[in-house]
Every structure is written in structure tokens, then in C-alpha cells.
N, C-alpha and C positions, 0 to 999 in steps of 0.2 A: 631509471625508470626507462621502459621501451618508448620509441617514439610514437607508437600508437598501442594503446592499450587496449586488450582484448577481455573478453570474460574470464576466459582460462587465468589471464594476469591478475584480474580482481581477486578469483579464487584464490590464488596462490598469496596475495597479500594479505588477505582475511585470515588464512591459515598461519601466516607468519606474525600477525598482529592482532591479539584478540580484544584489545584496547579500543577498537575503531571497527567501523562499519564503511566499506566502500562502495560506491555505486558510480554509474557513467552514464552519460546520457548517450542517444543515438549517434550525436555529432562528436562525441568523444571527450567531452568536459567531465571531467574527473571530482567527484565529491568525496570528502573524508568527513566522517562524521563520530562525535565520540559515542558511548553507548547510551542508551536513554536513561533518563532519571527514574526515580521511585513514581511519582506521579502518573508518568509516561506510561511506565509498566503497569500501574493499577489500572488505568483507563483502558488498555489493553486487554487485561485479565478480565476486566468487568465485562467488556463485549464480548470477549471469547465465552465467558460463562454464560451469557445472555443467548448466545447463539447455540450452544451446546445443550442448554436446558429447553430449546424449543424444537428438539430432535433434528436439529442438521447434524448429520452424521461428522464426527472428528475428523474422518478422512478428506474432508471437504472443506476444512478451515485449518488456517496455519498462522502463526504469528511469525514475522520477520523471514520470510523465505523469498528468494531470490526469483525475479521475473525477466524474462528476455523480452525487452522493449522494442519492437522493429520500428524504423523512421526512415525520413529520407536520408541522412546521414550515415546509416548502418544500423547496427543492432546495438542497443544500449543495455544496461542492466541496473534495475531499480529493486531496492527492497522495502517494500510498502510493510507497515506495522502490522496489518493484519490483511488475509486474503480469504475470499470465500470462492470455491469453485462450483460447478455445476455436476462435477463427478470427481471420484477419486483419481490422483495424478501418480505418475510413474515418478520414482524418487529421481531425484537430480539437485543439482546446485542452482541452475538456473533454468525456470519452468516456462513454459510457453504460455500467453494469454489467452490462449484460443478458446479454455472452457472458463476463464474467470467470470464471475457474475459481479464482484464487487472488491475494491481495493479501499483500504481505510489509511489514511495518514494522521499521526497524532502530532500536531505541530510543536517542535521544539524551539527553544528560543534561538534566535538566529537562520532557522529553517522557512521562515514565513514566506518568503519569496519562491522558493524552491519548491515548497509544498502546495502552495495556492496557486501559482501560475505555471511554473515549468513542469511539473509533475502532472498536474491537471490536463496540459496541452499534450503531453506524451501519453498518457493513459487513455485520453479522448480518441487521438491518431490511432492507437492499438486497437480501439473499438472495445473497451472494458465498458460494461452497460452502467455502473455506478462506481463514483468515487466519493467516498466520505472524509471530510476533515473535522478533526477536533481540535478545538483551541484548549489550552492549558488554561483558561480563565476561571473566575470561581465558579461558573455555571457548567463548565466542562462543554461549551457549545459545539452541537455537531450541525454541520453543513451538509445537506445530502443534494449531490449532483447527481442527475440522469443524463445519459448522452441524447441528444437531439440532434440526429445528422450525425456531424464530424465533431461537434463540441458539445460541453457540459451546459446544461441549464438548471438553475439552483430551484429543486423540488420542496424542499422545507429546510428550516434552521430551528433548532430547539436544544434544551439543555439535555445533557447525557441522561439525567435522570427520568425524562419523559421520554425518551426513545426506548430505556431499558423497560417501560411500561407497556411498549408496544409488542405485538407478535411479529417476529422477522418475515412470515409471512405476507404482511402488510407491505412489505419493500422489495417484494419479488426475490426472495433470497431462498427458496424453497427448490 
């Protein structure tokens, strides 16, 4: 393992290991996660289908794509479960957050602290306008955070089924 892990190192690690996802904070903290489980994948698929059915172009929505997360300690790399951009992106492994409208993290067992505190702070510092967190509880509770200054404020909390009965335009995702 190199003394300082770069995004290029993470890319090489992911190429060599198809059984884990690798992320790194801007401060250099490495996270290794197993692939998502079935319920996690179904939640991501339902959200993706909802967005696409509402006429958000497919080239503006992606699952599990790498984002370059700038921070005081350097540049990190996170892989949100879902990303919505304001315009199509150029292909790459670690994309810029400049045009990101929304990132969604589906909380997996053991990732609660990282998803609800660490990533929330990193995404806010990066200026991403919305951050949604989906719990894998019985209601699949969605907490919608909107950027207010340099931190997120909770705008709403609802079961996923309720969210899916709204129009993404109501959430400024057009």
C-alpha cells in the first residue's frame, strides 16, 4: 500500500478487486466496502426508474459513479449510490462535482456514521445542492437535505413510497 493513496491508486485497487468498493476522504482516510446487498440495489433501481420516468435524461443520472470530493486535506473520492447532474458529463472514473444537483446514499449496515455525518459534511463542503439519505428500515425512510450556506438542513423526511409519488420537479431536479 502506498503511503499516500491517490484516486489513481483507488482506480487500480477497484480494477484488481471486483468484490469491494473503495473510497477515500479528502483527508486520506480509506474506506473499503463490500458490494451492496439486494435491498440496497432495489432501492437504487426504484429511485433511478422514478427519475427516468419523469423525463430526466438518462445521461444526467447514474448509479455508483466516482466523484472527486475537494476538501481542506486534498481531493478525495466518493461513490454515491445515485447521482443527478444538471447536464451530461464527460466519461471518466472520478468526475467533478461542479454540475451535481443531488447525491443519494443508501445506508448499509455499518455505514451509518460515514453516510450520515462524514459524507454529509464532505458533500456540503463540495457545494452539492442536495443530499438524500435512504435508510433500509421497513419504510425505507428518505431524509432530504438541502444546502443552506455551507451545511445541509433537513427539508423533509418521508417513506420512499411517498417520495416516489411526487414529481422530481418538486425537488428541483430538472
